KOLTI-787472 format. One record per atom (N, C-alpha, C): atom name; x, y, z; residue in one letter. Coordinates in Angstrom, 3 decimals, padded with zeros to 6 digits. Each point is the difference from the previous one (the first is absolute). Layout:
CA X Y Z A
...
% end
This chain:
N 094.268 069.645 083.278 M
CA -001.172 -000.829 000.136 M
C 000.019 -000.658 001.380 M
N -001.163 -000.028 000.674 L
CA -000.106 -000.630 001.317 L
C -000.131 -001.499 -000.145 L
N 000.601 -000.717 000.914 R
CA -000.139 -001.445 000.084 R
C -000.558 -000.330 001.376 R
N -000.506 -001.210 000.170 C
CA -000.581 -000.409 001.281 C
C 000.982 000.120 001.145 C
N 001.266 -000.251 -000.251 D
CA 000.963 000.022 001.099 D
C 000.639 001.368 000.205 D
N -000.431 001.009 -000.782 D
CA 000.527 001.355 000.195 D
C -000.485 000.554 001.327 D
N 000.855 000.722 000.657 K
CA -000.373 000.658 001.249 K
C -000.439 001.423 -000.322 K
N -000.868 000.538 000.854 K
CA -000.428 001.388 -000.174 K
C 001.174 000.922 000.285 K
N 000.077 001.106 -000.720 P
CA 001.067 000.958 000.289 P
C -000.098 000.502 001.441 P
N 001.128 000.277 000.608 A
CA 000.015 000.509 001.372 A
C -000.866 001.246 000.093 A
N -000.760 000.093 001.065 G
CA -000.835 001.177 000.219 G
C -001.374 -000.094 -000.654 G
N -000.276 -001.084 -000.763 T
CA -001.314 -000.145 -000.610 T
C -000.991 -000.400 001.077 T
N -001.095 000.766 000.178 P
CA -000.965 -000.344 001.040 P
C -000.797 -001.249 -000.381 P
N -000.532 -000.689 001.011 T
CA -000.818 -001.188 -000.219 T
C -001.301 000.151 000.762 T
N -000.969 -000.860 -000.309 G
CA -001.266 -000.033 000.728 G
C -000.767 001.304 -000.112 G
N -000.682 000.389 001.070 L
CA -000.792 001.220 000.001 L
C 000.873 001.228 -000.224 L
N 001.223 -000.034 000.492 S
CA 000.865 001.149 -000.224 S
C 000.294 000.158 -001.491 S
N 000.004 -001.103 -000.763 A
CA 000.208 000.084 -001.443 A
C -001.164 000.743 -000.649 A
N -001.230 -000.283 000.454 L
CA -001.157 000.690 -000.545 L
C 000.064 001.489 000.329 L
N 000.346 000.323 001.239 A
CA 000.141 001.412 000.374 A
C 001.087 000.667 -000.840 A
N 001.098 -000.707 -000.227 Y
CA 001.089 000.526 -000.825 Y
C -000.493 000.261 -001.417 Y
N -000.726 -000.981 -000.559 K
CA -000.513 000.154 -001.366 K
C -000.940 001.200 -000.086 K
N -000.889 000.136 001.002 R
CA -000.919 001.139 -000.004 R
C 000.749 001.324 000.098 R
N 001.085 000.020 000.784 S
CA 000.757 001.244 000.139 S
C 000.689 000.367 -001.304 S
N 000.230 -000.995 -000.857 M
CA 000.663 000.240 -001.275 M
C -001.006 000.333 -001.110 M
N -001.303 000.048 000.346 N
CA -001.044 000.295 -000.980 N
C 000.228 001.399 -000.560 N
N 000.273 000.080 -001.293 T
CA 000.301 001.299 -000.610 T
C -001.245 000.752 -000.429 T
N -001.177 -000.666 000.033 T
CA -001.218 000.693 -000.407 T
C -000.628 000.769 001.151 T
N 000.459 -000.261 001.220 N
CA -000.552 000.642 001.192 N
C -001.504 -000.193 000.126 N
N -000.490 -001.113 -000.528 G
CA -001.426 -000.322 000.118 G
C -000.313 -000.518 001.395 G
N -001.276 -000.239 000.270 P
CA -000.385 -000.497 001.326 P
C 000.554 -001.408 000.226 P
N 000.352 -000.278 001.228 A
CA 000.487 -001.333 000.361 A
C -001.151 -000.996 -000.116 A
N 000.305 -001.180 -000.463 L
CA -001.007 -001.053 -000.107 L
C -000.235 -000.613 001.366 L
N -001.256 -000.208 000.337 T
CA -000.320 -000.585 001.301 T
C -000.155 -001.510 -000.139 T
N 000.380 -000.743 001.018 P
CA -000.177 -001.453 -000.064 P
C -001.490 -000.344 -000.043 P
N -000.358 -001.071 -000.692 P
CA -001.419 -000.368 -000.054 P
C -000.488 -000.546 001.336 P
N -001.277 000.168 000.234 A
CA -000.649 -000.572 001.181 A
C -000.606 -001.344 -000.392 A
N -000.313 -000.808 000.991 L
CA -000.644 -001.282 -000.241 L
C -001.399 000.018 000.605 L
N -000.975 -000.457 -000.785 E
CA -001.392 -000.109 000.455 E
C -000.356 -001.484 000.082 E
N -000.311 -000.476 001.203 H
CA -000.390 -001.407 000.159 H
C -001.334 -000.205 -000.700 H
N -000.067 -000.999 -000.898 I
CA -001.270 -000.240 -000.686 I
C -000.679 -001.296 000.422 I
N 000.780 -001.023 000.368 A
CA -000.641 -001.261 000.371 A
C 001.033 -000.984 000.530 A
N -000.527 -001.038 000.638 D
CA 000.810 -001.138 000.435 D
C -000.533 -001.247 -000.684 D
N 000.917 -000.796 -000.512 L
CA -000.333 -001.259 -000.665 L
C 000.428 -001.167 000.880 L
N -000.823 -001.006 000.065 S
CA 000.388 -001.279 000.577 S
C -000.302 -001.032 -001.077 S
N 001.046 -000.607 -000.555 V
CA -000.128 -000.899 -001.150 V
C 000.372 -001.411 000.439 V
N -000.957 -000.922 -000.095 T
CA 000.287 -001.387 000.365 T
C 000.671 -000.703 -001.174 T
N 000.914 -000.912 000.335 V
CA 000.791 -000.664 -001.034 V
C 000.017 -001.508 000.214 V
N 000.214 -000.711 -001.099 G
CA 000.109 -001.450 000.041 G
C 001.449 -000.441 000.014 G
N 000.199 -001.290 -000.186 S
CA 001.347 -000.565 -000.013 S
C 000.746 000.432 -001.254 S
N 001.291 000.314 000.126 P
CA 000.773 000.433 -001.160 P
C 000.244 -001.122 -001.005 P
N 000.085 000.398 -001.247 V
CA 000.403 -000.899 -001.072 V
C 001.426 000.384 -000.362 V
N 000.931 -000.915 000.184 E
CA 001.401 000.251 -000.334 E
C 000.197 -000.385 -001.461 E
N 000.225 000.996 -000.868 A
CA 000.099 -000.249 -001.436 A
C 001.444 -000.149 -000.475 A
N 000.969 000.149 000.876 G
CA 001.392 -000.231 -000.360 G
C 000.717 001.250 -000.477 G
N 001.259 -000.194 -000.366 N
CA 000.816 001.111 -000.490 N
C -000.484 000.432 -001.377 N
N 000.014 001.308 -000.218 T
CA -000.481 000.544 -001.259 T
C 001.169 000.340 -000.906 T
N -000.265 -000.062 -001.281 A
CA 000.977 000.405 -001.000 A
C -000.748 000.842 -001.022 A
N 000.392 001.244 -000.118 G
CA -000.660 000.882 -000.945 G
C 000.637 001.364 000.031 G
N -000.366 000.806 -000.954 L
CA 000.599 001.310 -000.154 L
C -000.134 000.847 001.261 L
N -001.170 -000.014 000.636 N
CA -000.239 000.851 001.163 N
C -000.132 -000.782 001.300 N
N 000.378 -001.246 -000.001 S
CA -000.127 -000.839 001.193 S
C 001.362 -000.224 000.619 S
N 000.012 -000.089 001.309 R
CA 001.282 -000.118 000.670 R
C -000.083 -000.716 001.344 R
N -000.813 -001.005 000.098 G
CA -000.094 -000.667 001.293 G
C -000.867 -001.236 -000.053 G
N -000.412 -000.414 001.174 R
CA -000.866 -001.169 000.150 R
C -001.450 000.487 000.051 R
N -000.861 -000.569 -000.828 R
CA -001.402 000.425 -000.074 R
C -000.830 -000.757 001.030 R
N -000.753 000.773 000.773 R
CA -000.944 -000.547 000.980 R
C -001.333 000.697 -000.236 R
N -001.082 -000.772 -000.042 I
CA -001.331 000.565 -000.220 I
C -000.844 -000.295 001.236 I
N -000.538 001.063 000.585 I
CA -000.822 -000.122 001.208 I
C -001.452 000.284 -000.386 I
N -000.888 -000.993 000.061 P
CA -001.405 000.248 -000.326 P
C -000.647 000.941 001.024 P
N -000.816 000.907 -000.496 I
CA -000.786 000.894 000.861 I
C -001.389 -000.599 000.113 I
N -000.451 -000.254 001.236 T
CA -001.257 -000.715 000.218 T
C -001.142 000.888 000.483 T
N 000.291 001.253 000.358 G
CA -001.051 000.893 000.483 G
C 000.604 001.129 000.809 G
N -000.856 000.665 000.766 G
CA 000.481 001.066 000.863 G
C -000.971 001.151 000.096 G
N 000.439 001.054 000.682 T
CA -000.853 001.169 000.224 T
C 000.782 001.285 -000.248 T
N -000.741 001.040 -000.354 L
CA 000.509 001.362 -000.150 L
C -000.838 000.880 000.919 L
N 000.651 000.730 000.912 Q
CA -000.711 000.866 000.938 Q
C 000.670 001.367 000.028 Q
N -000.769 001.038 -000.298 G
CA 000.531 001.351 000.050 G
C -001.111 001.015 000.084 G
N 000.357 001.276 000.190 P
CA -001.026 001.031 000.130 P
C -000.825 000.201 -001.273 P
N 000.586 -000.240 -001.183 R
CA -000.709 000.208 -001.261 R
C -000.271 -001.282 -000.759 R
N 000.675 -001.072 000.374 L
CA -000.113 -001.257 -000.740 L
C -000.142 -001.173 000.951 L
N -000.987 -000.854 -000.283 Q
CA -000.153 -001.264 000.697 Q
C -000.323 -001.050 -001.059 Q
N 000.502 -001.197 000.221 G
CA -000.294 -001.041 -000.967 G
C 000.596 -001.333 000.369 G
N -000.128 -000.933 -000.958 R
CA 000.476 -001.371 000.166 R
C 000.999 -000.322 -001.098 R
N 001.107 -000.598 000.365 V
CA 000.956 -000.502 -000.986 V
C -000.561 -001.321 -000.520 V
N -000.169 -000.083 -001.308 L
CA -000.572 -001.205 -000.585 L
C 001.075 -001.075 -000.182 L
N -000.372 -001.275 000.169 P
CA 000.965 -001.067 -000.258 P
C 000.353 -000.039 -001.486 P
N 001.175 -000.500 -000.300 G
CA 000.396 -000.156 -001.398 G
C 001.217 000.811 -000.388 G
N 000.400 000.963 000.832 G
CA 001.218 000.743 -000.286 G
C 001.209 -000.778 000.472 G
N 001.175 000.598 -000.205 A
CA 001.233 -000.653 000.449 A
C 001.100 001.037 000.158 A
N 000.984 -000.378 000.785 D
CA 001.221 000.782 000.152 D
C 001.095 -000.776 -000.724 D
N 000.518 000.583 -001.093 F
CA 001.017 -000.629 -000.827 F
C 001.357 000.513 000.464 F
N 000.670 -000.790 000.814 Q
CA 001.237 000.437 000.651 Q
C 001.228 -000.499 -000.749 Q
N 001.021 000.869 -000.037 L
CA 001.335 -000.411 -000.423 L
C 000.886 000.069 001.234 L
N 000.501 -001.127 000.423 I
CA 000.891 -000.055 001.151 I
C 001.399 000.255 -000.551 I
N 000.548 001.169 000.282 V
CA 001.269 000.397 -000.613 V
C 001.215 -000.355 000.853 V
N -000.225 -000.304 001.277 S
CA 001.089 -000.424 000.884 S
C -000.630 -000.610 001.248 S
N 000.836 -000.430 000.908 D
CA -000.507 -000.537 001.266 D
C -000.606 001.079 000.884 D
N 000.179 001.271 -000.384 T
CA -000.465 001.103 000.839 T
C -001.013 000.918 -000.678 T
N -000.254 -000.169 -001.305 A
CA -000.848 000.973 -000.697 A
C -000.873 -000.655 -001.067 A
N -001.186 000.599 -000.199 A
CA -000.932 -000.453 -001.028 A
C -000.653 001.198 -000.668 A
N -000.243 -000.154 -001.297 D
CA -000.726 000.971 -000.817 D
C -001.415 -000.559 -000.152 D
N -001.001 000.712 000.530 L
CA -001.372 -000.504 000.043 L
C -000.864 000.731 -001.016 L
N -000.929 -000.719 -000.594 D
CA -000.927 000.569 -000.988 D
C -001.357 -000.666 000.194 D
N -000.826 000.574 000.884 A
CA -001.316 -000.558 000.309 A
C -001.058 000.658 -000.888 A
N -000.926 -000.822 -000.476 R
CA -001.098 000.479 -000.852 R
C -001.293 -000.645 000.477 R
N -001.015 000.850 000.233 Y
CA -001.248 -000.509 000.538 Y
C -001.125 001.010 -000.222 Y
N -001.224 -000.439 000.277 I
CA -001.205 000.815 -000.162 I
C -000.628 000.222 001.373 I
N -000.460 001.226 000.235 I
CA -000.748 000.335 001.210 I
C -001.419 000.373 -000.410 I
N -000.990 -000.668 000.574 A
CA -001.410 000.352 -000.183 A
C -000.356 000.986 001.101 A
N -000.427 001.198 -000.380 L
CA -000.271 001.039 000.986 L
C -001.372 -000.171 000.641 L
N -000.056 000.306 001.306 D
CA -001.235 -000.015 000.779 D
C -000.336 001.403 000.502 D
N 000.831 000.976 -000.325 S
CA -000.174 001.361 000.499 S
C -001.351 000.560 -000.444 S
N -000.559 000.881 000.849 E
CA -001.270 000.638 -000.335 E
C 000.130 000.732 -001.328 E
N -000.933 -000.258 -000.906 G
CA 000.014 000.624 -001.320 G
C 000.931 -000.678 -000.994 G
N 000.812 -000.963 000.469 L
CA 000.942 -000.683 -000.893 L
C -000.195 -001.516 -000.009 L
N -001.052 -000.480 000.679 A
CA -000.237 -001.446 000.054 A
C -000.143 -000.536 -001.419 A
N 000.688 -001.090 -000.268 G
CA -000.032 -000.613 -001.326 G
C 001.107 000.471 -000.925 G
N 000.737 001.038 000.401 E
CA 001.135 000.470 -000.807 E
C 001.241 -000.802 000.371 E
N 000.996 000.049 -000.880 H
CA 001.211 -000.797 000.202 H
C 001.255 000.826 -000.202 H
N 001.048 -000.410 000.703 L
CA 001.342 000.534 -000.200 L
C 000.885 -001.157 -000.442 L
N 000.749 000.214 -001.073 Y
CA 001.063 -000.927 -000.354 Y
C 001.271 000.594 000.573 Y
N 000.740 -000.795 000.756 V
CA 001.199 000.477 000.685 V
C 001.216 -000.749 -000.542 V
N 001.034 000.760 -000.353 Q
CA 001.317 -000.583 -000.231 Q
C 000.906 000.640 001.032 Q
N 000.558 -000.826 000.863 N
CA 000.770 000.499 001.132 N
C 001.433 -000.521 -000.096 N
N 000.916 000.875 -000.410 R
CA 001.427 -000.344 -000.067 R
C 000.626 000.297 001.352 R
N 000.875 -000.891 000.466 A
CA 000.577 000.172 001.329 A
C 001.409 -000.561 000.072 A
N 000.698 000.443 001.029 V
CA 001.302 -000.542 000.374 V
C -000.131 -000.480 001.438 V
N 000.467 -001.226 000.222 R
CA 000.026 -000.531 001.365 R
C 001.412 -000.520 000.255 R
N 000.586 000.445 001.123 R
CA 001.334 -000.485 000.349 R
C 000.134 -000.091 001.511 R
N 000.893 -000.867 000.403 G
CA 000.293 -000.199 001.411 G
C 001.223 -000.885 000.125 G
N 000.336 -000.363 001.198 S
CA 001.141 -000.896 000.189 S
C -000.329 -001.359 -000.620 S
N 001.020 -000.745 -000.357 A
CA -000.209 -001.329 -000.580 A
C -000.795 -000.883 000.963 A
N 000.248 000.136 001.299 Q
CA -000.703 -000.812 000.987 Q
C -001.481 000.360 000.057 Q
N -000.320 001.292 000.002 D
CA -001.406 000.411 000.065 D
C -000.751 -000.349 -001.279 D
N 000.641 000.166 -001.148 I
CA -000.653 -000.364 -001.266 I
C -000.257 -001.504 -000.038 I
N 000.949 -000.808 000.460 A
CA -000.192 -001.456 000.048 A
C -001.181 -000.355 000.906 A
N -000.154 000.723 001.097 R
CA -001.143 -000.247 000.896 R
C -001.316 000.338 -000.703 R
N -000.036 001.111 -000.757 L
CA -001.212 000.343 -000.762 L
C -000.347 -001.110 -000.989 L
N 001.004 -000.487 -000.725 V
CA -000.218 -001.047 -001.001 V
C -000.535 -001.270 000.652 V
N 000.444 -000.308 001.207 R
CA -000.491 -001.181 000.723 R
C -001.382 000.229 000.614 R
N -000.545 001.221 -000.131 G
CA -001.319 000.287 000.561 G
C 000.018 000.350 001.466 G
N 001.167 000.371 000.505 E
CA 000.112 000.370 001.407 E
C -000.189 001.506 000.157 E
N -000.550 000.450 001.124 P
CA -000.154 001.442 000.217 P
C 001.353 000.687 000.181 P
N 000.103 001.221 -000.549 V
CA 001.197 000.829 000.124 V
C -000.460 001.404 000.378 V
N 000.677 000.618 000.940 D
CA -000.317 001.369 000.398 D
C 000.043 000.907 -001.234 D
N -001.107 000.672 -000.346 P
CA -000.019 000.853 -001.198 P
C 001.083 001.077 -000.008 P
N 000.449 000.441 001.170 S
CA 001.040 001.041 000.029 S
C 001.355 -000.536 -000.473 S
N 000.145 -001.318 -000.098 A
CA 001.255 -000.598 -000.467 A
C 000.061 -000.121 -001.521 A
N -001.116 000.304 -000.676 I
CA -000.088 -000.171 -001.451 I
C -000.335 001.343 -000.650 I
N 000.789 000.370 -001.010 Y
CA -000.328 001.175 -000.833 Y
C -000.967 -000.483 -001.063 Y
N -001.219 000.552 -000.001 F
CA -001.043 -000.406 -000.948 F
C -000.721 001.272 -000.436 F
N 000.340 000.496 -001.185 R
CA -000.604 001.217 -000.539 R
C -000.552 -000.286 -001.390 R
N -001.111 000.668 -000.327 C
CA -000.663 -000.272 -001.274 C
C -000.462 001.279 -000.686 C
N -000.270 -000.152 -001.290 V
CA -000.516 001.094 -000.833 V
C -001.165 -000.565 -000.816 V
N -001.229 000.108 000.529 P
CA -001.141 -000.527 -000.739 P
C -000.484 000.975 -001.079 P
N -000.519 -000.562 -001.084 T
CA -000.715 000.774 -001.014 T
C -001.382 -000.629 -000.157 T
N -000.929 000.814 -000.474 F
CA -001.399 -000.425 -000.039 F
C -000.610 000.225 -001.381 F
N -000.889 -000.912 -000.375 E
CA -000.940 000.204 -001.091 E
C -001.371 -000.007 000.654 E
N -000.883 000.901 -000.430 V
CA -001.281 000.190 000.686 V
C -001.163 -000.240 -000.948 V
N -001.161 -000.319 000.567 S
CA -001.170 -000.322 -000.822 S
C -001.014 001.140 -000.079 S
N 000.274 001.153 000.631 C
CA -000.936 001.122 -000.111 C
C 000.743 001.326 000.140 C
N -000.517 001.058 -000.614 P
CA 000.691 001.290 000.009 P
C 000.228 000.594 001.386 P
N -000.866 -000.273 000.955 S
CA 000.187 000.595 001.326 S
C 001.227 -000.570 000.727 S
N 000.571 -001.054 -000.523 L
CA 001.207 -000.580 000.585 L
C 001.266 000.415 -000.739 L
N -000.125 000.897 -000.962 S
CA 001.161 000.375 -000.824 S
C 001.126 000.608 000.828 S
N -000.294 000.527 001.187 W
CA 001.060 000.537 000.856 W
C 001.046 -001.065 000.328 W
N -000.390 -001.279 -000.047 L
CA 000.948 -001.076 000.249 L
C 000.983 -000.185 -001.156 L
N -000.345 000.516 -001.175 T
CA 000.872 -000.140 -001.170 T
C 000.807 001.268 -000.259 T
N -000.234 001.037 000.802 E
CA 000.610 001.310 -000.253 E
C 000.958 000.440 001.095 E
N 000.392 -000.914 000.857 S
CA 000.959 000.286 001.068 S
C 000.966 -001.163 000.114 S
N 001.055 000.222 000.733 I
CA 000.941 -001.063 000.324 I
C -000.326 -000.499 001.404 I
N 000.060 -001.307 000.148 F
CA -000.289 -000.637 001.280 F
C 001.211 -000.820 000.426 F
N 000.211 -000.063 001.297 I
CA 001.032 -000.852 000.565 I
C -000.607 -000.743 001.183 I
N 000.674 -001.032 000.431 G
CA -000.495 -000.747 001.141 G
C 001.120 -000.651 000.766 G
N -000.339 -000.396 001.187 T
CA 000.914 -000.765 000.839 T
C -000.729 -001.274 000.400 T
N 000.716 -001.117 -000.011 G
CA -000.669 -001.266 000.214 G
C 000.667 -000.889 001.013 G
N -000.718 -001.050 000.352 A
CA 000.503 -001.036 000.903 A
C -000.528 -001.333 -000.486 A
N 000.863 -001.015 000.008 R
CA -000.372 -001.352 -000.425 R
C -000.176 -000.863 001.230 R
N -001.149 -000.655 000.076 Y
CA -000.309 -000.946 001.062 Y
C -000.191 -001.377 -000.638 Y
N -000.044 -001.071 000.778 P
CA -000.101 -001.326 -000.617 P
C -001.189 -000.168 -000.948 P
N -001.145 000.618 000.305 D
CA -001.200 -000.204 -000.815 D
C -000.488 001.241 -000.741 D
N 000.727 001.118 000.118 R
CA -000.508 001.236 -000.593 R
C 001.119 001.031 -000.143 R
N -000.327 001.030 -000.769 V
CA 000.849 001.181 -000.131 V
C -000.850 001.181 000.438 V
N 000.569 000.886 000.808 E
CA -000.703 001.225 000.401 E
C 000.766 001.183 -000.547 E
N -000.744 000.937 -000.613 I
CA 000.612 001.155 -000.651 I
C -000.789 001.259 000.384 I
N 000.710 001.035 000.390 S
CA -000.601 001.335 000.171 S
C 000.348 000.808 -001.240 S
N -001.025 000.569 -000.625 L
CA 000.168 000.743 -001.253 L
C -000.125 001.492 000.233 L
N 000.858 000.770 -000.692 F
CA 000.040 001.452 000.126 F
C 000.051 000.647 -001.375 F
N -000.752 001.090 -000.160 R
CA 000.101 000.822 -001.200 R
C 001.080 001.045 000.245 R
N 000.898 000.162 -000.962 V
CA 001.018 001.036 000.091 V
C -000.673 001.306 -000.417 V
N -000.189 000.907 000.975 A
CA -000.754 001.230 -000.243 A
C 000.880 001.075 -000.615 A
% end
């Protein structure tokens, strides 16, 4: 049985070479799987209010300090989707250490796109944000931090109000984000 502190056997490949090794060991001789492509779908700029510090959590699935960031508005701009982030959502964060947070933002986007005006997207955006303790402390104080110093990746899911938007519920999406003192900016991609 493997344990966390077990070392890999000598000669075991790692990284991309591990994938090539695994493919070479494919006994079915089927076609090699190709890596997925990413299709940029939109950019979000989400304005936020002052955080509510709710304290340390205790519960079956909780493991940190709860922070709630109100979502006050924003915009969605992309080739197929344009809209406004409506006020009233929030980012329900679990601060798991001085360097990392588990983010769970939930909000509504009112679409302005041609043919979709008046339709809505419900977004649940799960994310991981991590950086050095110093940079995270600067973010918490509302100070600007170079986005390249922070790992901020997300996996949004969507609920849609009309059938022509069902493509948003039938693919996997990922994003990369940046936190600024008054907003969060996210580029969203469909995994093709």
